[in-house]
N, C-alpha and C positions, 0 to 999 in steps of 0.2 A: 814157597808159599805154605800157607797152613793147610790147604786143602789136601785131600786124600784122594785115592784112586777111584773112590765112589763117585766123584764127580759133583756138578753143580746142577741143579734143576732151574730152569729158566720158565716162568709162567707168565704167558703174555696175553694181554687183553686186548685183542684186535679193534675193538670199538672204542678203545680210550681215546679222548679227544676227537671224536669223530673220524676214526680211521688212522690217526697218526700212530696209535699204539703198534700197529704192525711193522711199519717202518723202522722205529725205535727198538722193537724187539729183535729185527734181523741185525741191526747194529751191535746190540749187546752180545748176542749169541757169535757173531763174527769176531767181535773183540776178545771174548773170553777164549774161544777156540785159538786164536791167533796167539794167545799168551800161553798156549800149551795146556790149557784146561779141558778136561772131559766135560761136556755139556749135554743135557737132556732137555731139548725145547720142546714146550708144550704150547700149543694154540688151539682152543677149541670152538666148535659154532656156537655154543652156549656157556652161559657161566656155570651152570649146574654140571655140565660135562667137564669144564675145566677144573672145578673142586674135585670130582671124582678122578680125574686123570692126575692131577697135582698129589692128591692123598696117595695114590698107588704108587706114584714116582717116589715119594718120600719112604713108603714102607719097603721099598726094595733098597733103600739106603741112599744117603745124599749128605754130602758135607756142608751144603748150603741151599738156601731157596732164594732166588732173586726174582722179584716181582716187577713186571713192565706194566704200568699203569697208574691209576691214580688211588685215592685213599680207599676205595672199595677193594682193589687188590691187596692193599696193605692190610686191611682188615682180614682178607681172606688168609694172608700168611700169617698173621698174629693168631688167628683161630686155629691154624694147623699146627703152629710151632710154640705156643706159649706152653712153658714149663719143661721145654725141651732145650737139649744141647745144640741143635741146629741153628746156625745164624740165619737172619732174614735180611736179604739185600733188597734195595730200592733203586729203580732207575724211573723216575716219574715221567710219565706222558698223559696224564689225566687233565682235568679242568681245574681241579682245587689244589691237589698234592700238598695238603698241610702237615701230613706226619714228615714228608720229606723236608719241607720248610723248617720245621721244628728240630730236625736232626742235621741241618746245615748241609743237606744235599743240594747240588745245583739243580735248579728248576727248569730253566730255559735253555739249557746248554748240554744236549745229549753227551757230547765227547767228554765234557767236563765232570757228568755224573758218572759215566763209565770210568774214567780216571780215578774218581773217588772210591768207586767199587773195587777196582783192581788194587789199589793201594789198601784198603780195608782188608782184602783177602790175605794180605802179608803179615797181618797183626792180629792178637786176640780180638775177638769181638767186643764191641761196647755193650755193657749191660744196662738195660732201663726197665723200668715199671711198666706193667700193663694192667688194666682194670677188667675185673671179672664181673659179669651181670648176670644175676640169678632172677628169672621169673617164676610167676605161680605155675606149679606143674612139673618143676624141677629142671627146666631147660637153662642151659648156660651159654653165654657168648662173651667173648672177649672184646676189648676196643684199646686203641692205642692213644687216639687224640681227645677228641670230646664228645660227650654225649648231651643232647639237647632234648630237653623235655619241656617245651613251651611254645611261644609264638614262631621260634625259628624251626621246631619240629613240626609244626601246623603248616608252615609255609612249604617245608619240604614234602610232606605228606600230599599237599594239594598239587606241588609240580610234577611229582610222580604219577598223579592221576592223570595230568594233561598230556594229550597227544601232540599238541601244537602251542607254542613254536618249540623249536629245538635250541639247545644251548643254554647259556646264560639268561637270555631274554625270557626263556620259561619260568624261572626262578623270579625274575623281577617282576613279571606278571602275576605270579603267585603271590608275590608279597604285597603287591598293590590291592588285590582281591582281599586278602586277609586282613589288611589295614582297615578295610570297610567294616569289618565286625570285630575289630580289636577289643578285647576286654581282658581284665585280671581274671584269674582262676585261683582257685582255693586249693592250697598245697598241704599235704602233712609231710614234714621232713624228719628223720631221725639221723642225726650226725654223730657218730661215735657213742651211739647210745641215748642221746639227748634229744628228745621230741619236742617239735615245735609245729604249729599251724599257722600258716601266713597267705595274705593275698599276694599275687605276684603275676607280673606279666609274662616272666619266663624263668625256668631254672635250668642252669648249664652245669655240668660237671666236667671239668677239664684235667686231663693228665698231660696235655700238651697245650700250647698256648692259642691255637687259632682254628677256625673251620671256615667253610664256604669260600676257600680261596684267599685267605689272609685276614679274615676278621678275628680280631685279637680279643677274643671275648674273655679269656682267663690270662692275660699277659704276663703274669708273674708265675705261670704253672711250670713246674719242672719235671722232666721226664723220669728223674732218678732220685727223687727226694723222699719216696716213700709215702706221699701225701696226694690227695685229689683236691683241687680248687673248685668250690661250689659257688658259682655266681648266681645271685638272686636280684632281680630288677623288681621293686616295689610297683604298686599300681600308678599308671601314668595316663595322662589324656593323650590322644592321638597326636597333638602337636607337640608336647613335650617329648613323646616316644620319638616323633621324627626329628627333633632337634638333638636328641642323644644318640641315635641311631648311627649316623656318620662317624661318631667319635670312636665308635668300635674298631675302626680300620688303623686307628692309631693306639688304641688301648687307653684312651684318655677318659673313657667313659666311667672308669672306677673313681674319679675324682667327684662325681656327682653324689651328693649324700642319699639318694634314693636307690643307689647302687651298692651292694654288699657282697662281698667274697668271704667265705668260710673256708678253713682247710679241715679234712677229715680223711680218716683211713676207710671207715666204713659209712654208707650212705643208704637210706631208703627213700623213695620218692613215691608219693601217691597223688593224684590228681584225677578226677572223674573226666573221662572221655579224651584223654591224651594218649599219643602214640610217641614213643622216644626214638630217636635216631642217634647213631653213633659212628663216627668216621664215615658220615654221609650215608650210612646203610640202615635200613629199618630194623629196629631191634623188636618192636612189640609195645602193646599197651601197657600203661603204669596199673599196678605198682611194680617196682623193680627195686632189687637189692643190689648194691655196687660196692665192690671192695677193692682196694688197690692191693696188688701182689708185687712186693718188692723185687726187682731183678727177674722178673719173670720172662723177660725176652731178651734174646741177644741179636744186636744189629750190625750190619756192615755200614758203618757211618764214620764220619770224622770224630 
């Protein structure tokens, strides 16, 4: 195997999929140790504590970081590893798992996902792009999948503020509430230095194909082409939006003339009163500057 005596750090989100993450984490750790690998297993009571513990473990030296959880855990791994030579492994146990889906990692079969991980550890890691986001004040974040800066981000923001219900139904309720006040917004976009202003229902930036557990917002995006796909949906009535929205699960919404995709390496997005989300995690309010960094991340994937 290509691993070194420094061993593998496994970071586990025990609350992923409402408790399933802990059991999946135990399986991952047991399987890696059974394969003769040295493993440091991390599972903390809070996300902030897990971030600190994972960063400390990496500082001590590691040959790989394996994240057990959903897209939020993958986003954490990307922010810790982008630009480094340490590869990122993923055993999905979240509700969305869009990065794992885009990488071809089995989603609903833990044994199969572990088998893919063990096989990947015997080969050089796959190299993919990641997107770096800069916000006013100089803060920087990375994402692997899709950044949402429109209606989908507004729904995510509302859902995160809701204490009830739990699970996917919370997002469905948030979507229905936001549909009641759905309206186009004015955007300022700068794509590879070319500025435009447009009215749009949403703008999404995809390094990967999907978000929200399989919604193919940028179905033609590639993780290793050095480009980001920028989806812009023109103003629509609520009825027209409801007709187009279900098509996103098959990626056929791109055939509608009111839906456009542009490709760019650098992107600036601004719109008053909007907050962006990427990999399901809150990034912060617009304006934001985004750039793709080719080959920024090494992953243990097919």
